[in-house]
C-alpha positions in Angstrom: -26.1 23.2 36.2 -28.3 20.4 34.9 -27.0 18.3 32.0 -29.7 18.3 29.5 -30.0 15.9 26.5 -28.9 18.6 24.1 -25.8 19.5 26.1 -24.9 15.9 26.5 -25.1 15.3 22.7 -23.1 18.5 22.1 -20.4 17.3 24.6 -20.2 13.9 23.0 -19.9 15.4 19.5 -17.2 17.7 20.6 -15.3 14.9 22.3 -15.6 12.7 19.2 -14.4 15.6 17.0 -11.3 16.1 19.2 -10.6 12.4 19.4 -10.8 12.1 15.6 -8.5 15.1 15.1 -5.9 13.7 17.5 -6.0 10.3 15.7 -5.7 12.0 12.3 -2.8 14.1 13.6 -1.0 11.1 14.9 -1.4 9.3 11.6 -0.3 12.3 9.6 2.8 12.7 11.8 3.6 9.0 11.4 3.4 9.3 7.6 5.5 12.4 7.4 8.1 11.4 10.0 8.7 7.8 8.9 11.7 7.0 6.9 11.1 3.7 5.1 14.0 1.6 3.9 14.8 2.0 0.2 13.8 -0.8 -2.1 16.8 -2.0 -4.1 15.4 -3.4 -7.3 18.2 -2.1 -9.5 20.8 -4.4 -8.0 19.0 -7.5 -9.4 19.4 -6.1 -13.0 23.1 -5.9 -13.5 25.1 -6.4 -16.7 25.8 -10.0 -15.7 22.1 -10.7 -15.3 20.3 -9.6 -18.5 16.6 -9.7 -19.0 16.8 -13.0 -20.9 18.1 -14.9 -17.9 15.3 -13.4 -15.8 12.7 -14.5 -18.4 14.2 -18.0 -18.4 12.9 -18.6 -14.9 9.4 -17.6 -16.0 6.9 -20.5 -16.4 6.7 -21.9 -19.9 2.9 -22.3 -20.0 0.3 -19.5 -19.6 -0.8 -19.4 -16.0 -4.0 -17.4 -16.7 -7.0 -19.7 -17.1 -9.1 -17.1 -19.0 -9.7 -17.6 -22.7 -8.6 -14.8 -25.1 -5.6 -14.1 -22.9 -2.3 -13.1 -24.5 0.6 -14.9 -22.8 4.1 -13.8 -23.6 6.7 -16.6 -24.0 10.4 -16.4 -24.7 11.7 -17.9 -28.0 13.5 -21.1 -27.5 
């Protein structure tokens, strides 16, 4: 059996297709099977830490150098 150019291209395309399907399957399996650690943002906002104390640590000047920018500042 002589390997012609058409058969070689067909073999390479089939091999590439199988390799892509295997890689996609591995990625999908990793995404479905992974169990990421939960992010605990709610613990930072407790009753002893209201929003005003969090805003007090924000910079007092607007950090955006663009004109016509609205910067929010706390009263004080």
